C-alpha positions as CSV (number, residue, x, y, z in Angstrom):
1,M,2.3,10.8,-6.6
2,S,1.5,9.7,-3.1
3,D,0.7,6.3,-1.6
4,W,-2.8,6.2,-0.1
5,K,-3.9,3.4,2.3
6,C,-7.6,2.6,2.8
7,S,-8.4,2.8,6.5
8,N,-11.1,0.1,6.1
9,C,-9.4,-2.8,4.2
10,G,-5.7,-1.7,4.0
11,Y,-5.6,-1.4,0.2
12,V,-2.7,0.8,-1.0
13,L,-2.7,2.7,-4.3
14,Q,-0.6,5.5,-5.8
15,D,-2.3,8.6,-7.1
16,E,-2.2,12.4,-6.8
17,K,-5.2,12.4,-4.4
18,P,-7.2,9.7,-2.6
19,P,-10.3,8.4,-4.3
20,V,-13.8,8.9,-2.9
21,E,-14.5,5.1,-3.0
22,C,-11.9,2.4,-2.4
23,P,-11.3,0.4,-5.6
24,S,-10.8,-2.8,-3.4
25,C,-13.6,-2.8,-0.8
26,K,-15.9,-0.4,-2.8
27,E,-16.7,1.6,0.4
28,K,-16.3,5.3,1.1
29,C,-13.3,5.2,3.3
30,D,-10.8,7.5,4.9
31,F,-7.4,7.3,3.1
32,V,-4.2,7.7,5.0
33,D,-1.2,9.2,3.2
34,A,1.4,6.4,3.6
35,T,4.0,8.2,1.6
36,C,7.2,9.0,3.6
37,Y,9.5,11.8,2.9
38,I,12.0,11.3,5.7
39,P,15.3,9.3,5.5
40,D,14.0,6.7,8.0
41,C,11.9,5.2,5.2
42,G,14.9,4.1,3.2
43,Q,14.6,3.4,-0.5
44,T,10.9,2.4,-0.5
45,G,9.3,5.8,0.2
46,K,6.6,4.1,2.2
47,D,6.2,4.7,5.9
48,P,6.6,1.3,7.6
49,R,4.9,2.6,10.8
50,I,1.6,2.9,8.8
51,G,1.9,-0.4,7.0
């Protein structure tokens, strides 16, 4: 599972792949993979540089 962040409203969801339409703002948005696989992210697994 990956963390996907909506580039429009900032909504974050966990799924295998990003949706076509954001469940929050109901727009067709670009989703950024906010999942982090480097040790700098600590225990959360989310990249703090993305939000």
